[in-house]
C-alpha positions as CSV (number, residue, x, y, z in Angstrom):
1,M,-103.7,51.6,3.9
2,T,-100.4,51.6,5.7
3,N,-98.3,50.6,2.6
4,T,-100.1,53.2,0.6
5,R,-99.4,56.0,3.0
6,S,-95.7,55.1,3.3
7,S,-95.1,54.8,-0.4
8,T,-97.0,58.2,-1.0
9,S,-94.7,59.7,1.8
10,R,-91.6,58.3,0.1
11,R,-92.7,59.8,-3.3
12,S,-93.6,63.1,-1.9
13,K,-90.1,63.2,-0.1
14,R,-88.4,62.3,-3.4
15,S,-90.2,64.9,-5.1
16,R,-89.0,67.5,-2.6
17,H,-85.5,66.4,-2.8
18,A,-85.8,66.5,-6.7
19,N,-87.3,70.1,-6.5
20,K,-84.3,71.1,-4.2
21,A,-81.9,69.7,-6.7
22,L,-83.3,71.7,-9.6
23,P,-80.9,74.6,-10.7
24,S,-82.1,77.9,-9.7
25,Q,-80.8,79.7,-12.8
26,S,-84.0,78.7,-14.6
27,T,-85.9,81.2,-12.6
28,E,-83.4,84.0,-13.5
29,P,-83.4,84.8,-17.2
30,S,-81.1,87.6,-16.7
31,Q,-78.2,85.1,-16.2
32,S,-78.8,83.5,-19.5
33,T,-78.5,86.7,-21.4
34,Q,-75.3,87.6,-20.1
35,P,-72.6,86.6,-22.7
36,S,-69.6,87.4,-20.5
37,Q,-70.4,84.3,-18.3
38,S,-70.3,81.8,-21.1
39,T,-66.9,83.2,-22.1
40,Q,-65.2,83.0,-19.1
41,P,-63.0,79.8,-19.0
42,S,-62.7,79.7,-15.2
43,Q,-66.4,79.1,-14.8
44,S,-66.5,76.3,-17.4
45,T,-64.2,74.2,-15.1
46,Q,-66.4,74.5,-12.1
47,P,-69.2,71.6,-11.9
48,S,-72.6,72.7,-11.9
49,Q,-74.7,72.5,-8.6
50,S,-76.7,69.7,-10.0
51,T,-73.7,67.6,-11.2
52,R,-71.8,67.7,-7.9
53,P,-71.3,64.3,-6.1
54,S,-73.9,63.6,-3.5
55,S,-71.5,61.3,-1.4
56,P,-71.3,62.2,2.1
57,H,-67.6,62.0,2.1
58,A,-67.4,64.6,-0.8
59,A,-69.8,66.9,0.9
60,G,-67.7,67.0,4.1
61,T,-68.4,66.6,7.7
62,A,-70.7,69.7,7.8
63,R,-73.4,67.8,5.9
64,R,-76.2,66.5,8.1
65,F,-76.9,62.8,8.6
66,S,-80.5,63.0,7.1
67,E,-78.9,64.8,4.1
68,A,-76.1,62.2,3.5
69,F,-78.2,59.0,4.1
70,G,-81.8,60.2,3.7
71,D,-82.1,59.0,0.1
72,A,-80.8,55.5,1.2
73,I,-83.3,55.2,3.9
74,E,-86.2,56.1,1.8
75,E,-85.2,53.5,-0.9
76,A,-85.2,50.7,1.6
77,T,-88.3,48.6,1.0
78,D,-90.9,47.6,3.6
79,A,-89.5,44.2,3.5
80,D,-86.1,45.2,4.5
81,M,-87.4,47.4,7.3
82,A,-89.4,44.7,8.6
83,L,-86.5,42.3,8.5
84,F,-84.4,45.0,10.3
85,I,-87.0,45.5,13.0
86,E,-87.6,41.7,13.5
87,E,-83.8,41.2,14.0
88,D,-83.6,44.0,16.5
89,A,-86.5,42.5,18.4
90,I,-84.9,39.2,18.5
91,K,-81.7,40.9,19.9
92,V,-83.6,42.8,22.6
93,M,-85.4,39.8,23.6
94,K,-82.3,37.7,23.9
95,S,-80.9,40.6,26.2
96,S,-83.3,39.8,28.9
97,L,-80.7,37.3,30.1
98,S,-77.0,37.9,30.7
99,T,-74.5,36.3,28.4
100,S,-73.0,34.3,31.3
101,T,-76.6,33.0,32.4
102,R,-77.4,32.1,28.9
103,S,-74.2,30.2,28.5
104,N,-74.8,28.3,31.9
105,Y,-78.3,27.2,30.8
106,I,-76.9,26.1,27.4
107,S,-74.1,24.0,29.2
108,S,-76.6,22.3,31.6
109,L,-78.9,21.5,28.3
110,I,-76.0,20.2,26.4
111,R,-75.2,17.6,29.3
112,F,-78.9,16.8,29.4
113,I,-79.0,16.2,25.6
114,V,-76.0,14.1,25.6
115,W,-77.4,11.9,28.3
116,I,-80.6,11.6,26.4
117,F,-78.8,10.6,23.2
118,D,-77.1,7.8,25.2
119,N,-80.0,6.6,27.1
120,I,-83.3,7.6,25.6
121,S,-82.3,8.1,22.1
122,A,-84.6,8.9,19.2
123,S,-87.9,8.7,21.4
124,L,-87.3,12.2,22.9
125,L,-85.1,13.8,20.4
126,T,-86.5,15.4,17.1
127,P,-85.6,13.3,14.1
128,H,-83.5,15.9,12.3
129,F,-81.4,16.7,15.5
130,F,-81.0,13.0,16.3
131,T,-79.4,12.5,12.9
132,K,-77.0,15.3,13.5
133,L,-76.0,13.9,16.8
134,Q,-75.5,10.5,15.3
135,A,-73.1,11.9,12.5
136,A,-71.3,13.7,15.4
137,D,-71.0,10.7,17.5
138,V,-69.5,8.9,14.6
139,Q,-66.8,11.5,14.5
140,D,-66.0,11.3,18.3
141,N,-65.6,7.5,18.0
142,A,-63.6,7.6,14.8
143,T,-60.6,6.1,16.4
144,G,-62.4,3.2,17.7
145,K,-61.9,4.1,21.4
146,P,-64.5,5.4,23.9
147,N,-64.4,9.3,23.8
148,K,-65.1,10.9,27.2
149,I,-64.9,14.6,25.9
150,R,-67.6,14.1,23.2
151,K,-66.4,17.2,21.6
152,H,-68.4,16.9,18.3
153,I,-71.6,15.8,19.8
154,R,-71.4,18.7,22.2
155,K,-70.7,21.1,19.5
156,A,-73.7,19.9,17.4
157,A,-76.0,20.2,20.6
158,K,-74.8,23.6,21.2
159,Q,-75.4,24.7,17.6
160,Q,-78.9,23.6,17.8
161,L,-79.7,25.1,21.2
162,N,-78.2,28.5,20.0
163,K,-80.8,28.7,16.9
164,M,-83.9,27.4,18.6
165,N,-87.0,29.3,18.5
166,E,-90.7,28.9,18.2
167,D,-90.2,27.1,14.8
168,P,-90.7,23.3,15.7
169,S,-88.0,22.4,13.2
170,T,-85.5,24.1,15.4
171,H,-86.6,22.3,18.6
172,P,-84.1,19.8,20.1
173,I,-86.5,17.5,21.9
174,I,-90.0,16.4,21.5
175,F,-91.7,18.2,24.4
176,K,-94.7,16.1,24.5
177,N,-92.7,12.9,25.3
178,L,-90.9,14.5,28.2
179,T,-92.1,12.9,31.4
180,F,-91.0,13.0,35.3
181,Q,-89.7,9.5,35.0
182,I,-87.1,10.7,32.4
183,I,-86.2,13.7,34.6
184,S,-85.9,11.6,37.7
185,R,-83.6,9.1,36.0
186,Y,-81.3,12.1,34.9
187,F,-81.3,13.4,38.5
188,Y,-80.2,10.0,39.7
189,T,-77.0,10.2,37.5
190,F,-75.6,13.3,39.3
191,K,-77.2,12.8,42.7
192,R,-73.8,11.5,44.2
193,R,-70.3,13.1,44.2
194,Y,-66.7,12.2,45.6
195,T,-65.7,13.7,48.8
196,K,-62.1,12.4,48.7
197,K,-59.5,12.7,46.0
198,I,-56.3,11.0,45.3
199,V,-53.9,13.6,43.9
200,R,-50.4,12.6,42.8
201,G,-50.6,9.4,44.9
202,E,-51.2,11.2,48.1
203,E,-54.7,11.8,49.7
204,L,-55.8,15.4,49.4
205,V,-56.9,16.4,53.0
206,Q,-60.2,18.2,52.9
207,A,-62.4,19.6,55.6
208,C,-65.0,17.1,54.6
209,T,-62.6,14.0,55.1
210,V,-64.4,11.5,57.5
211,P,-61.5,10.2,60.1
212,Q,-63.4,6.9,60.8
213,H,-63.0,5.7,57.2
214,N,-60.0,4.3,55.5
215,P,-57.8,6.8,53.8
216,G,-58.2,5.3,50.4
217,E,-62.1,4.8,50.7
218,V,-64.3,6.8,48.3
219,I,-67.3,8.2,49.9
220,T,-70.2,9.5,47.8
221,I,-73.2,11.6,48.8
222,R,-75.7,13.6,47.0
223,H,-75.2,16.7,45.1
224,G,-76.2,20.1,46.5
225,G,-79.6,21.6,45.7
226,S,-77.9,24.0,43.3
227,S,-77.6,21.1,40.8
228,F,-81.3,20.4,40.7
229,D,-82.1,24.1,40.5
230,R,-79.8,24.6,37.7
231,L,-81.3,21.9,35.6
232,S,-84.9,23.3,36.3
233,S,-83.9,26.7,35.3
234,A,-82.3,25.4,32.2
235,L,-85.5,23.4,31.4
236,T,-87.5,26.5,31.9
237,Y,-85.1,28.4,29.6
238,L,-85.5,25.6,27.0
239,F,-89.4,25.8,27.2
240,N,-89.6,29.6,27.0
241,E,-87.1,29.8,24.0
242,C,-89.1,27.2,22.0
243,H,-92.3,28.9,23.0
244,V,-93.8,25.7,24.4
245,P,-96.2,26.0,27.5
246,K,-95.3,24.0,30.5
247,D,-98.9,22.4,30.2
248,V,-98.6,21.4,26.7
249,N,-100.0,18.0,27.8
250,E,-100.9,16.3,31.0
251,Q,-97.7,14.4,31.6
252,V,-95.5,17.5,31.1
253,K,-97.8,19.5,33.4
254,K,-97.4,16.7,35.9
255,M,-93.5,16.8,35.5
256,W,-93.4,20.4,36.4
257,A,-95.7,19.9,39.4
258,L,-93.6,16.9,40.8
259,M,-90.1,18.5,40.2
260,P,-90.2,21.0,43.3
261,K,-91.3,18.0,45.5
262,Y,-88.4,15.9,44.3
263,K,-85.9,18.7,44.9
264,K,-87.1,19.4,48.3
265,G,-86.7,15.7,49.2
266,S,-83.2,15.7,47.9
267,Y,-82.3,18.6,49.8
268,R,-83.4,16.9,53.0
269,I,-81.8,13.5,52.2
270,G,-78.5,15.2,51.3
271,A,-78.4,17.2,54.5
272,E,-79.0,13.9,56.4
273,E,-76.1,12.1,54.4
274,K,-73.8,14.9,55.3
275,E,-74.9,15.0,59.0
276,K,-74.3,11.3,59.4
277,L,-70.8,11.4,57.7
278,G,-69.8,14.7,59.7
279,I,-69.4,16.6,56.5
280,R,-70.1,20.3,56.6
281,A,-72.3,22.2,54.2
282,T,-70.8,23.3,50.9
283,G,-69.9,27.0,50.3
284,K,-66.9,29.3,50.5
285,D,-65.6,30.5,53.8
286,P,-65.0,34.2,54.5
287,L,-61.4,35.3,53.9
288,P,-59.9,36.5,57.3
289,F,-58.2,39.8,57.3
290,D,-54.8,38.3,58.4
291,A,-55.2,35.7,55.4
292,Y,-56.2,38.6,53.1
293,V,-53.1,40.7,54.1
294,F,-50.8,37.5,53.7
295,L,-52.2,36.7,50.4
296,A,-51.8,40.5,49.1
297,E,-48.1,40.5,50.3
298,I,-47.5,37.4,48.3
299,L,-48.8,38.9,45.1
300,C,-47.2,42.4,45.8
301,K,-43.6,40.9,46.1
302,D,-44.0,39.1,42.7
303,E,-43.1,41.1,39.4
304,N,-44.9,38.7,37.3
305,P,-47.5,40.8,35.2
306,E,-50.2,38.4,35.8
307,Y,-49.6,38.7,39.6
308,I,-49.6,42.4,39.5
309,A,-53.0,42.4,37.8
310,A,-54.4,39.7,40.2
311,H,-53.0,41.9,43.1
312,L,-55.3,44.7,41.9
313,F,-58.2,42.4,41.3
314,L,-57.8,41.1,44.9
315,L,-57.8,44.5,46.4
316,L,-60.7,45.9,44.4
317,D,-62.7,42.7,45.1
318,W,-62.2,43.2,48.8
319,N,-62.6,47.0,49.1
320,L,-65.7,47.2,46.8
321,I,-67.4,44.1,48.3
322,S,-68.7,43.3,45.0
323,R,-69.0,40.3,42.7
324,A,-65.8,39.2,40.8
325,D,-67.2,39.4,37.4
326,M,-68.1,43.2,37.9
327,I,-64.5,43.9,38.7
328,V,-63.1,42.2,35.7
329,N,-65.5,43.7,33.5
330,A,-65.1,47.3,34.7
331,N,-64.2,49.9,32.2
332,I,-61.5,52.5,32.9
333,E,-63.8,55.3,32.1
334,L,-65.7,54.4,35.2
335,V,-62.8,55.1,37.4
336,R,-61.7,58.5,38.7
337,A,-59.0,59.8,41.0
338,W,-60.0,62.1,43.7
339,S,-57.8,63.3,46.7
340,D,-56.4,60.2,48.3
341,C,-58.9,57.8,46.8
342,L,-60.3,56.1,43.8
343,M,-63.9,56.6,42.8
344,F,-65.7,53.7,41.0
345,E,-68.9,54.3,39.2
346,I,-70.9,51.1,39.9
347,G,-73.3,50.4,37.1
348,R,-75.2,47.2,36.2
349,S,-75.0,44.5,38.6
350,K,-76.6,41.1,39.4
351,T,-79.4,42.7,41.7
352,D,-79.6,45.8,39.6
353,Q,-79.7,44.9,35.8
354,E,-80.7,48.5,34.8
355,G,-77.8,50.1,36.7
356,K,-80.0,52.6,38.5
357,K,-79.2,51.5,42.1
358,H,-75.9,53.6,42.6
359,V,-76.6,56.5,40.0
360,D,-74.6,59.5,41.2
361,H,-73.1,57.5,44.2
362,P,-69.7,56.3,43.3
363,F,-67.7,53.9,45.6
364,H,-64.8,55.3,47.4
365,V,-61.7,53.2,47.7
366,Y,-59.1,54.8,49.8
367,S,-55.3,54.4,50.0
368,C,-53.4,52.6,52.8
369,P,-50.2,54.2,53.6
370,E,-49.5,51.9,56.5
371,N,-49.3,48.8,54.4
372,P,-48.5,49.3,50.7
373,A,-49.4,45.6,50.1
374,I,-53.1,46.3,50.7
375,C,-53.0,49.9,49.3
376,P,-55.5,50.0,46.2
377,V,-53.9,53.0,45.0
378,V,-50.4,51.5,44.8
379,A,-51.8,48.4,43.2
380,F,-53.7,50.5,40.6
381,A,-50.5,52.5,39.7
382,K,-48.4,49.3,39.3
383,H,-51.1,47.8,37.1
384,L,-51.2,51.1,34.8
385,I,-47.4,51.2,34.7
386,H,-47.4,47.5,33.2
387,Q,-50.5,48.2,31.2
388,P,-50.0,51.8,29.8
389,N,-52.5,51.2,27.0
390,I,-55.3,51.4,29.5
391,L,-54.5,55.2,29.8
392,K,-55.6,55.8,26.3
393,G,-59.3,55.2,27.6
394,K,-62.4,53.5,26.4
395,C,-61.2,49.9,27.5
396,K,-61.7,47.4,30.2
397,L,-59.5,47.7,33.4
398,F,-58.5,44.2,33.0
399,G,-58.0,43.2,29.1
400,G,-58.4,39.9,27.6
401,T,-61.1,37.3,27.8
402,S,-62.0,34.8,30.5
403,Q,-60.2,37.1,33.2
404,Y,-62.5,36.0,35.9
405,D,-61.5,32.3,35.6
406,H,-57.9,33.5,35.1
407,Y,-57.6,35.4,38.2
408,C,-59.6,33.0,40.3
409,S,-57.3,30.2,39.2
410,I,-54.1,32.4,40.3
411,L,-55.5,33.0,43.7
412,R,-56.6,29.4,44.3
413,R,-53.2,28.2,43.2
414,I,-51.5,30.4,45.7
415,V,-53.7,29.6,48.7
416,Q,-53.6,25.7,47.9
417,N,-49.8,25.8,47.2
418,P,-48.0,23.5,49.7
419,V,-45.6,26.2,50.4
420,Y,-48.4,28.6,51.8
421,R,-51.0,26.0,52.8
422,Q,-50.2,25.7,56.4
423,S,-49.8,29.6,56.7
424,F,-53.4,30.1,55.4
425,I,-54.7,27.5,57.8
426,D,-53.0,29.0,60.8
427,R,-54.7,32.4,59.6
428,G,-58.1,30.8,59.6
429,M,-58.5,30.1,55.8
430,I,-59.0,26.4,54.8
431,P,-57.6,26.3,51.2
432,E,-60.4,23.9,49.9
433,Y,-63.0,26.4,51.0
434,F,-61.5,29.5,49.4
435,G,-63.1,31.2,46.3
436,T,-63.9,34.5,44.9
437,H,-66.7,35.0,47.3
438,S,-64.3,34.5,50.2
439,M,-63.1,38.2,49.7
440,R,-66.7,39.5,49.7
441,K,-67.6,37.5,52.6
442,G,-64.5,38.4,54.5
443,K,-64.9,42.1,54.0
444,S,-68.6,42.0,55.1
445,V,-67.9,40.2,58.2
């Protein structure tokens, strides 16, 4: 019944358009009896109303969208419209996760799948996917030497994970064969990490170095709880994307029931190991104000365009007390100048995915005339001078890709530089515990 009504509606619309296109002269016989009109050469060169091109470009900008494209929409079949709606629904469903979160899940699953291929093999991977991984593994080992990067096999795994859906032919693993024993074996492979490193023949002094051990000794402890949480979230994403219930059978149901208990025990054992070795908990330290000023002065004195952008990034990250990814993704259209301050419209954030939390409440970032090195207005002006294209509008404040990692590496490189290392330590910042969250923590202290 729905198809009949829709087709009837289209036919009625076509008939209405056809009636509108009929020449009106047929209803006025007086025009056909005037011989003077047929003898005028100027009118013979004018195209009739029914023969004028219906292209929207020929009609001009004054033509309405429905008039320009209405016929094309009507001619679309039900199958085309259904396909369009289905693709749009898939796009909307994928938007439930941010791009970075989805990428992190995919990366965790790639490592898990490569481990399965090397240790469990065909008993857990679907046959067609296992065949693809075998071919990719042959490419990785074409030179006859062990390949640590595993470029081709990782690429094949990523392609499969990006196209998986409820269709079993797209599933990377056989979910019914997944057990807690397999997961615990994988957890065991990354339960330990190095706490000492040898860099350029010299020991890298870290806050977690244990004095009573030999300088060349390698000490290993369990990973932090975030590693287990990351895999658990990635597995949840895998089950959801493939539309497989977590209780697909008893052993899978048991696996999900035992994982929280295993993670809790790992947290406790890891904390005990760190306590025995005198190692502090992981995490980034707050950046003290003196260290913040010192870092800003280093960036302010350098005329390198990268340092100029990194200088603005540092000051905005400190003053807005925001996550670094929100700074690098900020659009210039969301920044306004008012009096002696800059006003930032804070939209979507990690804790406010819909962007409703700060509607009509822009963040004010004020100038600091006493010290130009930490004045956001000065840093903003320098950035615009070196990047004048930003003034055209409708673009990001920091152009390019992977700017988050780029500016993080610049700041870490300065803080860990042997020239400045002791200066930061004297100001209360241990270089090994510096990160982008250090600015946010330091400002909020």
